[in-house]
One Martini backbone bead per residue (centre of mass of N, CA, C, O) as a GRO file, in nm:
protein
  502
    1MET     BB    1  14.663  22.386  14.035
    2GLY     BB    2  14.547  22.130  13.919
    3GLU     BB    3  14.427  21.848  13.928
    4MET     BB    4  14.478  21.537  13.900
    5GLY     BB    5  14.499  21.477  13.549
    6GLU     BB    6  14.529  21.768  13.468
    7PRO     BB    7  14.636  22.008  13.311
    8CYS     BB    8  14.922  22.181  13.321
    9THR     BB    9  14.915  22.557  13.361
   10GLU     BB   10  15.186  22.550  13.510
   11THR     BB   11  15.480  22.548  13.635
   12PRO     BB   12  15.650  22.288  13.706
   13GLU     BB   13  15.770  22.111  13.945
   14PRO     BB   14  16.046  21.920  13.976
   15ARG     BB   15  15.830  21.665  14.085
   16ASP     BB   16  15.592  21.646  13.870
   17VAL     BB   17  15.790  21.524  13.647
   18VAL     BB   18  15.835  21.197  13.500
   19VAL     BB   19  16.088  21.061  13.296
   20VAL     BB   20  16.099  20.781  13.085
   21GLY     BB   21  16.374  20.788  12.916
   22ALA     BB   22  16.692  20.870  12.718
   23GLY     BB   23  16.589  20.926  12.457
   24PRO     BB   24  16.441  21.109  12.216
   25ALA     BB   25  16.164  21.139  12.369
   26GLY     BB   26  16.255  21.198  12.653
   27LEU     BB   27  16.465  21.436  12.598
   28THR     BB   28  16.257  21.613  12.449
   29ALA     BB   29  16.054  21.652  12.695
   30ALA     BB   30  16.263  21.777  12.879
   31TYR     BB   31  16.352  22.011  12.698
   32ALA     BB   32  16.078  22.137  12.651
   33LEU     BB   33  16.017  22.190  12.949
   34GLY     BB   34  16.256  22.374  13.004
   35LYS     BB   35  16.184  22.608  12.803
   36ARG     BB   36  15.917  22.668  13.003
   37GLY     BB   37  16.053  22.624  13.314
   38GLY     BB   38  16.060  22.345  13.368
   39ARG     BB   39  16.088  22.028  13.561
   40CYS     BB   40  16.266  21.722  13.595
   41ILE     BB   41  16.292  21.350  13.599
   42VAL     BB   42  16.521  21.141  13.456
   43VAL     BB   43  16.493  20.788  13.378
   44GLU     BB   44  16.749  20.534  13.320
   45ALA     BB   45  16.845  20.199  13.276
   46ASP     BB   46  17.082  20.285  13.143
   47SER     BB   47  17.433  20.414  13.096
   48VAL     BB   48  17.299  20.547  12.839
   49VAL     BB   49  17.206  20.755  12.588
   50GLY     BB   50  16.955  20.721  12.305
   51GLY     BB   51  16.904  20.444  12.272
   52ILE     BB   52  16.882  20.347  11.944
   53SER     BB   53  17.046  20.642  11.891
   54ARG     BB   54  17.301  20.571  11.964
   55THR     BB   55  17.667  20.576  12.009
   56ALA     BB   56  17.904  20.350  11.988
   57GLU     BB   57  18.215  20.269  12.173
   58ARG     BB   58  18.536  20.136  12.048
   59ASP     BB   59  18.852  20.210  12.053
   60GLY     BB   60  18.756  20.487  11.883
   61TRP     BB   61  18.502  20.368  11.783
   62ARG     BB   62  18.207  20.468  11.591
   63PHE     BB   63  17.854  20.346  11.613
   64ASP     BB   64  17.568  20.250  11.519
   65ILE     BB   65  17.213  20.142  11.563
   66GLY     BB   66  17.231  20.159  11.293
   67GLY     BB   67  17.080  20.403  11.090
   68HIS     BB   68  17.071  20.781  11.108
   69ARG     BB   69  16.880  21.000  10.962
   70PHE     BB   70  16.858  21.357  10.919
   71PHE     BB   71  16.513  21.378  10.837
   72THR     BB   72  16.264  21.632  10.794
   73LYS     BB   73  15.909  21.788  10.794
   74VAL     BB   74  15.951  21.890  11.094
   75ARG     BB   75  16.018  22.191  11.192
   76GLU     BB   76  16.057  22.156  11.504
   77VAL     BB   77  16.271  21.930  11.488
   78GLU     BB   78  16.472  22.080  11.329
   79GLN     BB   79  16.517  22.318  11.528
   80LEU     BB   80  16.607  22.127  11.771
   81TRP     BB   81  16.864  22.018  11.643
   82HIS     BB   82  16.994  22.317  11.607
   83GLU     BB   83  16.993  22.378  11.918
   84ILE     BB   84  17.178  22.147  12.023
   85LEU     BB   85  17.338  22.170  11.740
   86GLY     BB   86  17.561  22.300  11.572
   87PRO     BB   87  17.688  22.350  11.249
   88GLU     BB   88  17.971  22.213  11.307
   89ASP     BB   89  17.799  21.920  11.390
   90PHE     BB   90  17.704  21.916  11.081
   91LEU     BB   91  17.642  21.702  10.807
   92ILE     BB   92  17.646  21.653  10.458
   93ARG     BB   93  17.507  21.354  10.312
   94PRO     BB   94  17.520  21.115  10.102
   95ARG     BB   95  17.302  20.894   9.947
   96LEU     BB   96  17.348  20.526   9.971
   97SER     BB   97  17.163  20.229   9.872
   98ARG     BB   98  17.188  19.882   9.832
   99ILE     BB   99  17.184  19.565   9.681
  100TYR     BB  100  17.314  19.251   9.769
  101HIS     BB  101  17.362  18.994   9.502
  102ASP     BB  102  17.556  18.777   9.384
  103GLY     BB  103  17.802  18.993   9.365
  104LYS     BB  104  17.591  19.240   9.341
  105PHE     BB  105  17.459  19.542   9.256
  106PHE     BB  106  17.133  19.706   9.354
  107ASP     BB  107  16.909  19.909   9.341
  108TYR     BB  108  16.759  20.136   9.599
  109PRO     BB  109  16.504  20.100   9.490
  110ILE     BB  110  16.385  19.897   9.266
  111GLN     BB  111  16.513  19.877   8.943
  112ILE     BB  112  16.433  19.707   8.679
  113GLY     BB  113  16.651  19.772   8.475
  114ASN     BB  114  16.887  19.728   8.667
  115ALA     BB  115  16.817  19.438   8.752
  116LEU     BB  116  16.816  19.297   8.476
  117ARG     BB  117  17.109  19.378   8.401
  118GLY     BB  118  17.232  19.228   8.649
  119LEU     BB  119  17.111  18.930   8.573
  120GLY     BB  120  17.071  18.906   8.281
  121LEU     BB  121  16.933  18.761   8.017
  122ARG     BB  122  16.852  18.481   8.114
  123GLU     BB  123  16.725  18.568   8.381
  124SER     BB  124  16.529  18.785   8.264
  125LEU     BB  125  16.355  18.576   8.113
  126LEU     BB  126  16.269  18.410   8.346
  127CYS     BB  127  16.129  18.636   8.496
  128GLY     BB  128  15.923  18.699   8.262
  129LEU     BB  129  15.800  18.412   8.271
  130SER     BB  130  15.713  18.423   8.561
  131TYR     BB  131  15.520  18.662   8.527
  132LEU     BB  132  15.332  18.524   8.320
  133TRP     BB  133  15.238  18.295   8.496
  134VAL     BB  134  15.096  18.466   8.725
  135ARG     BB  135  14.886  18.578   8.509
  136LEU     BB  136  14.754  18.288   8.474
  137ARG     BB  137  14.858  18.188   8.781
  138ARG     BB  138  14.772  18.281   9.055
  139PRO     BB  139  14.818  18.306   9.369
  140HIS     BB  140  14.624  18.168   9.612
  141ASP     BB  141  14.740  18.394   9.831
  142LEU     BB  142  14.686  18.753   9.848
  143GLU     BB  143  14.708  18.804  10.185
  144THR     BB  144  15.003  18.771  10.149
  145PHE     BB  145  15.323  18.873  10.086
  146GLU     BB  146  15.390  18.647   9.885
  147GLY     BB  147  15.141  18.657   9.691
  148TRP     BB  148  15.134  18.953   9.629
  149THR     BB  149  15.425  18.989   9.515
  150ALA     BB  150  15.425  18.753   9.307
  151SER     BB  151  15.185  18.877   9.135
  152ARG     BB  152  15.378  19.146   9.052
  153PHE     BB  153  15.678  18.973   8.982
  154GLY     BB  154  15.701  18.698   9.040
  155TRP     BB  155  15.879  18.437   9.169
  156ARG     BB  156  16.171  18.507   9.094
  157LEU     BB  157  16.186  18.799   9.197
  158TYR     BB  158  16.077  18.753   9.480
  159ARG     BB  159  16.319  18.553   9.575
  160LYS     BB  160  16.549  18.773   9.520
  161PHE     BB  161  16.404  19.077   9.656
  162PHE     BB  162  16.194  18.988   9.913
  163LYS     BB  163  16.209  18.735  10.093
  164THR     BB  164  16.476  18.708  10.259
  165TYR     BB  165  16.491  18.987  10.399
  166THR     BB  166  16.216  18.981  10.542
  167GLU     BB  167  16.267  18.717  10.708
  168LYS     BB  168  16.510  18.834  10.870
  169VAL     BB  169  16.370  19.071  11.014
  170TRP     BB  170  16.093  18.898  11.126
  171GLY     BB  171  16.119  18.571  11.169
  172VAL     BB  172  15.923  18.489  10.928
  173PRO     BB  173  15.741  18.378  10.696
  174ALA     BB  174  15.615  18.533  10.426
  175ALA     BB  175  15.342  18.353  10.422
  176GLU     BB  176  15.259  18.508  10.726
  177ILE     BB  177  15.240  18.784  10.601
  178ARG     BB  178  15.069  19.059  10.548
  179ALA     BB  179  14.981  19.237  10.254
  180ASP     BB  180  14.967  19.531  10.351
  181TRP     BB  181  15.258  19.597  10.365
  182ALA     BB  182  15.325  19.571  10.064
  183ALA     BB  183  15.125  19.788   9.984
  184GLN     BB  184  15.277  20.009  10.128
  185ARG     BB  185  15.571  19.978  10.009
  186ILE     BB  186  15.495  19.927   9.679
  187LYS     BB  187  15.218  19.969   9.596
  188ASN     BB  188  15.174  20.007   9.236
  189LEU     BB  189  15.388  19.816   9.179
  190SER     BB  190  15.520  19.646   8.886
  191LEU     BB  191  15.666  19.491   8.637
  192LEU     BB  192  15.498  19.650   8.415
  193GLY     BB  193  15.513  19.930   8.529
  194ALA     BB  194  15.821  19.956   8.546
  195LEU     BB  195  15.872  19.916   8.244
  196LEU     BB  196  15.701  20.162   8.153
  197ASN     BB  197  15.858  20.367   8.302
  198ALA     BB  198  16.135  20.324   8.173
  199LEU     BB  199  16.019  20.430   7.879
  200ARG     BB  200  16.016  20.703   7.968
  201PRO     BB  201  16.111  20.995   7.980
  202ARG     BB  202  16.348  21.167   8.120
  203GLY     BB  203  16.176  21.312   8.399
  204ALA     BB  204  15.879  21.214   8.398
  205THR     BB  205  15.989  21.066   8.658
  206ARG     BB  206  15.983  21.058   9.034
  207ILE     BB  207  16.139  20.959   9.313
  208THR     BB  208  16.035  21.092   9.636
  209SER     BB  209  16.106  20.887   9.894
  210LEU     BB  210  16.413  20.980   9.839
  211ILE     BB  211  16.702  21.100   9.956
  212GLU     BB  212  17.015  21.223   9.856
  213GLU     BB  213  17.035  21.379  10.134
  214PHE     BB  214  17.176  21.431  10.471
  215GLN     BB  215  17.187  21.474  10.798
  216TYR     BB  216  17.486  21.455  11.034
  217PRO     BB  217  17.650  21.386  11.303
  218ARG     BB  218  17.982  21.374  11.332
  219LEU     BB  219  17.939  21.158  11.600
  220GLY     BB  220  17.666  21.084  11.569
  221PRO     BB  221  17.364  21.054  11.720
  222GLY     BB  222  17.471  21.049  12.017
  223MET     BB  223  17.556  21.352  12.015
  224MET     BB  224  17.284  21.466  12.046
  225TRP     BB  225  17.198  21.322  12.326
  226GLU     BB  226  17.444  21.421  12.497
  227LYS     BB  227  17.373  21.716  12.464
  228ALA     BB  228  17.082  21.703  12.561
  229ALA     BB  229  17.161  21.615  12.850
  230GLU     BB  230  17.316  21.874  12.921
  231ARG     BB  231  17.073  22.068  12.888
  232VAL     BB  232  16.889  21.950  13.087
  233ARG     BB  233  17.075  21.999  13.333
  234ALA     BB  234  17.099  22.306  13.273
  235GLN     BB  235  16.785  22.356  13.337
  236GLY     BB  236  16.747  22.167  13.627
  237SER     BB  237  16.739  21.888  13.560
  238GLN     BB  238  16.736  21.542  13.595
  239LEU     BB  239  16.966  21.246  13.543
  240TRP     BB  240  16.913  20.902  13.568
  241LEU     BB  241  17.123  20.638  13.559
  242GLU     BB  242  17.065  20.323  13.633
  243ALA     BB  243  16.716  20.368  13.675
  244PRO     BB  244  16.492  20.154  13.710
  245VAL     BB  245  16.181  20.076  13.695
  246ARG     BB  246  15.936  19.906  13.943
  247ARG     BB  247  15.703  20.131  13.989
  248VAL     BB  248  15.351  20.243  13.945
  249GLU     BB  249  15.181  20.461  14.121
  250ARG     BB  250  14.825  20.459  14.208
  251ASP     BB  251  14.500  20.605  14.171
  252GLU     BB  252  14.190  20.721  14.093
  253SER     BB  253  14.359  20.968  13.928
  254GLY     BB  254  14.646  20.830  13.903
  255VAL     BB  255  14.947  20.915  13.915
  256VAL     BB  256  15.189  20.951  14.222
  257ALA     BB  257  15.431  20.746  14.147
  258VAL     BB  258  15.786  20.651  14.110
  259GLU     BB  259  15.978  20.356  14.122
  260VAL     BB  260  16.330  20.337  14.171
  261GLU     BB  261  16.645  20.203  14.097
  262ARG     BB  262  16.928  20.332  14.315
  263GLU     BB  263  17.201  20.212  14.424
  264GLY     BB  264  17.033  19.962  14.560
  265ARG     BB  265  16.775  20.136  14.584
  266LEU     BB  266  16.457  20.268  14.665
  267VAL     BB  267  16.286  20.531  14.484
  268ARG     BB  268  16.046  20.780  14.554
  269LEU     BB  269  15.855  20.967  14.292
  270PRO     BB  270  15.671  21.216  14.282
  271ALA     BB  271  15.371  21.253  14.055
  272ARG     BB  272  15.166  21.414  13.813
  273HIS     BB  273  15.348  21.317  13.587
  274LEU     BB  274  15.401  21.074  13.309
  275VAL     BB  275  15.664  21.025  13.082
  276SER     BB  276  15.667  20.740  12.862
  277SER     BB  277  15.930  20.535  12.685
  278MET     BB  278  15.863  20.281  12.775
  279PRO     BB  279  15.730  20.000  12.732
  280LEU     BB  280  15.398  19.967  12.725
  281ALA     BB  281  15.392  19.684  12.871
  282GLU     BB  282  15.551  19.787  13.127
  283LEU     BB  283  15.359  20.007  13.226
  284ALA     BB  284  15.124  19.812  13.275
  285THR     BB  285  15.272  19.607  13.475
  286MET     BB  286  15.374  19.852  13.690
  287LEU     BB  287  15.112  19.882  13.803
  288ASP     BB  288  14.987  20.034  14.131
  289PRO     BB  289  14.750  19.896  14.088
  290PRO     BB  290  14.657  19.669  13.878
  291PRO     BB  291  14.518  19.591  13.606
  292PRO     BB  292  14.323  19.422  13.423
  293GLU     BB  293  14.367  19.120  13.287
  294GLU     BB  294  14.335  19.205  12.995
  295VAL     BB  295  14.563  19.413  12.994
  296LEU     BB  296  14.794  19.221  13.081
  297GLN     BB  297  14.760  19.032  12.829
  298ALA     BB  298  14.817  19.255  12.619
  299ALA     BB  299  15.097  19.311  12.712
  300LYS     BB  300  15.205  19.015  12.677
  301GLY     BB  301  15.161  19.025  12.351
  302LEU     BB  302  15.392  19.222  12.320
  303ARG     BB  303  15.648  19.251  12.061
  304PHE     BB  304  15.995  19.200  11.962
  305ARG     BB  305  16.272  19.303  11.777
  306ASP     BB  306  16.595  19.233  11.768
  307PHE     BB  307  16.956  19.346  11.795
  308LEU     BB  308  17.274  19.317  11.613
  309THR     BB  309  17.619  19.414  11.609
  310VAL     BB  310  17.897  19.360  11.390
  311ALA     BB  311  18.206  19.520  11.416
  312LEU     BB  312  18.437  19.589  11.146
  313VAL     BB  313  18.771  19.621  11.079
  314VAL     BB  314  18.881  19.789  10.768
  315PRO     BB  315  18.993  19.881  10.482
  316ALA     BB  316  18.873  20.147  10.306
  317GLU     BB  317  18.918  20.017  10.018
  318ARG     BB  318  18.715  19.760  10.089
  319ALA     BB  319  18.488  19.927  10.071
  320PHE     BB  320  18.194  20.069  10.019
  321PRO     BB  321  18.000  20.361   9.940
  322ASP     BB  322  17.786  20.307  10.105
  323ASN     BB  323  17.604  20.335  10.389
  324TRP     BB  324  17.422  20.079  10.285
  325ILE     BB  325  17.345  19.722  10.271
  326TYR     BB  326  17.146  19.468  10.136
  327VAL     BB  327  17.123  19.127  10.219
  328HIS     BB  328  16.995  18.855   9.997
  329ASP     BB  329  17.141  18.636  10.084
  330LYS     BB  330  17.187  18.298  10.239
  331VAL     BB  331  17.214  18.461  10.521
  332ARG     BB  332  17.197  18.612  10.843
  333LEU     BB  333  17.273  18.856  10.714
  334GLY     BB  334  17.108  19.178  10.649
  335ARG     BB  335  17.310  19.429  10.711
  336ILE     BB  336  17.547  19.693  10.593
  337GLN     BB  337  17.750  19.925  10.737
  338ASN     BB  338  17.931  20.227  10.655
  339PHE     BB  339  18.067  20.454  10.867
  340GLY     BB  340  18.252  20.627  10.682
  341ALA     BB  341  17.996  20.725  10.508
  342TRP     BB  342  17.877  20.905  10.742
  343SER     BB  343  18.157  20.949  10.904
  344PRO     BB  344  18.494  21.014  10.940
  345ALA     BB  345  18.476  21.047  11.266
  346LEU     BB  346  18.408  20.726  11.323
  347VAL     BB  347  18.703  20.694  11.210
  348LYS     BB  348  19.011  20.592  11.080
  349ASP     BB  349  19.269  20.640  10.899
  350GLY     BB  350  19.242  20.399  10.643
  351TRP     BB  351  18.959  20.329  10.785
  352THR     BB  352  18.685  20.116  10.869
  353CYS     BB  353  18.347  20.042  10.960
  354LEU     BB  354  18.149  19.740  10.973
  355GLY     BB  355  17.794  19.694  11.019
  356LEU     BB  356  17.671  19.393  11.111
  357GLU     BB  357  17.322  19.293  11.076
  358TYR     BB  358  17.111  19.142  11.320
  359PHE     BB  359  16.796  18.972  11.345
  360VAL     BB  360  16.639  18.911  11.652
  361PHE     BB  361  16.587  18.721  11.945
  362GLU     BB  362  16.579  18.730  12.263
  363GLY     BB  363  16.773  18.423  12.337
  364ASP     BB  364  16.889  18.326  12.102
  365ASP     BB  365  17.165  18.208  11.940
  366LEU     BB  366  17.285  18.492  11.871
  367TRP     BB  367  17.242  18.645  12.133
  368THR     BB  368  17.413  18.416  12.317
  369MET     BB  369  17.656  18.449  12.168
  370ALA     BB  370  17.977  18.492  12.152
  371ASP     BB  371  18.159  18.742  12.045
  372ALA     BB  372  18.368  18.590  11.900
  373ASP     BB  373  18.169  18.416  11.737
  374LEU     BB  374  18.041  18.651  11.584
  375VAL     BB  375  18.301  18.765  11.453
  376ALA     BB  376  18.340  18.495  11.293
  377LEU     BB  377  18.075  18.497  11.140
  378GLY     BB  378  18.105  18.763  10.998
  379LYS     BB  379  18.365  18.681  10.836
  380ALA     BB  380  18.237  18.441  10.694
  381GLU     BB  381  18.001  18.583  10.549
  382LEU     BB  382  18.171  18.785  10.383
  383GLU     BB  383  18.299  18.548  10.222
  384GLN     BB  384  18.044  18.392  10.118
  385ILE     BB  385  17.945  18.670   9.950
  386GLY     BB  386  18.228  18.809   9.836
  387LEU     BB  387  18.344  19.077   9.994
  388MET     BB  388  18.551  18.933  10.213
  389ALA     BB  389  18.833  18.854  10.388
  390PRO     BB  390  18.914  18.768  10.694
  391ALA     BB  391  19.220  18.892  10.682
  392GLU     BB  392  19.108  19.199  10.662
  393VAL     BB  393  19.027  19.182  10.953
  394GLN     BB  394  19.139  19.365  11.248
  395ALA     BB  395  18.844  19.395  11.415
  396GLY     BB  396  18.593  19.319  11.673
  397TYR     BB  397  18.243  19.389  11.766
  398VAL     BB  398  17.967  19.409  12.004
  399VAL     BB  399  17.606  19.491  11.986
  400ARG     BB  400  17.323  19.507  12.187
  401MET     BB  401  16.954  19.547  12.106
  402PRO     BB  402  16.680  19.569  12.264
  403LYS     BB  403  16.381  19.650  12.148
  404ALA     BB  404  16.390  19.774  11.833
  405TYR     BB  405  16.108  19.626  11.714
  406PRO     BB  406  15.799  19.643  11.673
  407VAL     BB  407  15.552  19.403  11.658
  408TYR     BB  408  15.303  19.334  11.402
  409ASP     BB  409  15.095  19.128  11.499
  410GLU     BB  410  14.820  18.961  11.546
  411GLY     BB  411  14.636  19.204  11.736
  412TYR     BB  412  14.811  19.438  11.832
  413ASP     BB  413  14.613  19.674  11.795
  414GLU     BB  414  14.411  19.577  12.018
  415ARG     BB  415  14.614  19.583  12.246
  416VAL     BB  416  14.687  19.882  12.231
  417ALA     BB  417  14.399  19.995  12.259
  418LEU     BB  418  14.343  19.877  12.540
  419ILE     BB  419  14.569  20.028  12.689
  420ARG     BB  420  14.492  20.312  12.608
  421ARG     BB  421  14.209  20.316  12.728
  422PHE     BB  422  14.289  20.270  13.020
  423LEU     BB  423  14.489  20.512  13.058
  424GLU     BB  424  14.283  20.740  12.981
  425SER     BB  425  14.071  20.652  13.202
  426GLU     BB  426  14.277  20.580  13.470
  427VAL     BB  427  14.569  20.727  13.357
  428PRO     BB  428  14.583  21.037  13.241
  429ASN     BB  429  14.902  21.112  13.349
  430ALA     BB  430  14.992  20.901  13.132
  431HIS     BB  431  15.253  20.952  12.863
  432PRO     BB  432  15.303  20.811  12.582
  433VAL     BB  433  15.616  20.778  12.400
  434GLY     BB  434  15.726  20.670  12.123
  435ARG     BB  435  15.818  20.372  12.008
  436ASN     BB  436  15.785  20.192  12.277
  437GLY     BB  437  15.562  20.360  12.423
  438MET     BB  438  15.357  20.294  12.160
  439HIS     BB  439  15.411  20.062  11.971
  440ARG     BB  440  15.581  20.209  11.718
  441TYR     BB  441  15.730  20.247  11.396
  442ASN     BB  442  15.925  20.493  11.437
  443ASN     BB  443  16.079  20.754  11.388
  444GLN     BB  444  16.260  20.984  11.533
  445ASP     BB  445  16.088  21.252  11.475
  446HIS     BB  446  15.821  21.127  11.571
  447SER     BB  447  15.897  21.073  11.859
  448MET     BB  448  15.960  21.378  11.915
  449LEU     BB  449  15.662  21.476  11.848
  450THR     BB  450  15.514  21.326  12.082
  451ALA     BB  451  15.671  21.489  12.300
  452LEU     BB  452  15.599  21.776  12.226
  453LEU     BB  453  15.289  21.742  12.243
  454THR     BB  454  15.287  21.657  12.544
  455VAL     BB  455  15.383  21.916  12.661
  456GLU     BB  456  15.156  22.092  12.561
  457ASN     BB  457  14.948  21.941  12.718
  458LEU     BB  458  15.051  22.016  13.008
  459TYR     BB  459  14.970  22.333  12.902
  460GLY     BB  460  14.654  22.279  12.786
  461GLU     BB  461  14.640  22.102  12.545
  462ASP     BB  462  14.482  21.886  12.275
  463TYR     BB  463  14.663  21.641  12.148
  464ASP     BB  464  14.695  21.367  11.930
  465THR     BB  465  14.964  21.151  11.940
  466TRP     BB  466  14.841  20.906  11.780
  467ALA     BB  467  14.804  21.085  11.495
  468VAL     BB  468  15.077  21.058  11.409
  469ASN     BB  469  15.209  21.050  11.083
  470VAL     BB  470  15.418  20.751  10.962
  471GLU     BB  471  15.383  20.693  10.662
  472ALA     BB  472  15.495  20.635  10.342
  473GLU     BB  473  15.434  20.966  10.274
  474TYR     BB  474  15.650  21.122  10.431
  475HIS     BB  475  15.842  21.227  10.194
  476GLU     BB  476  15.598  21.363  10.013
  477GLU     BB  477  15.471  21.492  10.274
  478GLN     BB  478  15.360  21.726  10.464
  479VAL     BB  479  15.378  21.729  10.811
  480GLY     BB  480  15.170  21.773  11.054
  481ARG     BB  481  15.191  21.887  11.374
  482LEU     BB  482  14.864  21.899  11.455
  483PRO     BB  483  14.679  21.675  11.543
  484PRO     BB  484  14.362  21.595  11.580
  485ARG     BB  485  14.134  21.509  11.793
  486GLY     BB  486  14.038  21.196  11.669
  487ALA     BB  487  14.202  21.109  11.464
  488ALA     BB  488  14.310  20.898  11.248
  489GLY     BB  489  14.541  20.661  11.305
  490ALA     BB  490  14.844  20.538  11.251
  491THR     BB  491  15.078  20.274  11.274
  492GLY     BB  492  15.324  20.381  11.148
  493ARG     BB  493  15.574  20.296  11.035
  494THR     BB  494  15.620  20.063  10.809
  495ALA     BB  495  15.496  19.740  10.914
  496PRO     BB  496  15.434  19.430  10.949
  497VAL     BB  497  15.209  19.176  10.984
  498VAL     BB  498  15.249  18.912  11.207
  499PRO     BB  499  15.237  18.623  11.347
  500ALA     BB  500  15.141  18.493  11.616
  501PRO     BB  501  15.216  18.301  11.855
  502ALA     BB  502  15.135  17.990  11.993
   0.00000   0.00000   0.00000
């Protein structure tokens, strides 16, 4: 075999590779390694596999941590899904998601004709006048999400359909979010352009960014990763749960061992390669000896938006037909999943489970609130927005998910680049993969793709995993599987750049 830090061109020995994290990226790496005859040890801090793509289970109810559609244009990922699960375990589900505002449902993405009809004649006229006003007096600051969006739709439509939900998701005022995210998400759409588009003959235009149906595992996305874990073990690799990493030992050539806590004691795992899907900042801070202070400060500056679900059991006939809806009213609730619309096997006959999603920061008032109080809050907010009376809710459960969304605050890209340059120079056999591992707002399939390419690199290839493109064109264009080394990388799935904390 080659020296430490060089690509492994022979079948790795069982302890050659340590994989940190048993989510989509980590388990994909382990499975791909096993298909080549290699072996590894997967260590996972949690007691379950799947990461944010797990499926939680409470009293026989199963529900996602958010919704996870299985749709991809990456052929290798599609093939891998169907290697892990058989055809009997995949459902083809219709896609429906809408905006719920002021007791009415609106199409998502926003269709101006549908929106104006739903708002009514008087409100539509006021929205039109608001748009004419911004054409005469443009917002002062077009570099912010607020100014940019209001300039294209008018203040009234902006406040109804853009401001509230965006601020819920990212936890900062829309006036402090950079405009480039709006430009990515909304592209060339404006109120005038949308109205002209609505007047064209039917079929002359087509929104290609949304799929009408998608694949979905019968028992939720966790079913995929539970089965993947079984396959990884069957290949001869090991999977340790409740085994958090405490230290990553290195020398002048790179990683030499990973120290994990297991059953109350520290275990040192020698490693020629480390495939890491733990948060990029944690990888940097766990290195021993530690990296330079500027790298540690960069790691300290990387933030996450956290997530919790309040799952409420309700009669099936009281639910909406959508997979999920976005709540634009002024409540703390951001989005509601209807898990019965994802798969009948997630719920029980005659009932469904609504997943009320709250976007939080770990340690804030919602995160620390008692489960019973969160269930009561969920019931109250459903009643407040006119969707359901509290008495109709039969049971409630709470699931918290830390580090769900990497935050793109000001300077985050420079911080990520600094850590990346240090790792590539000083720790070349540490390979970040996945959403948290690369601090990128990836979809599941692109997290998996970074893992697949990393395993190929272990066997002598030289693919630039950071160049995996996950931008807004994802659904419109075929995604190339093998990004060339040195290609300009994208930021990941579109997410806004928000202000750094004081």
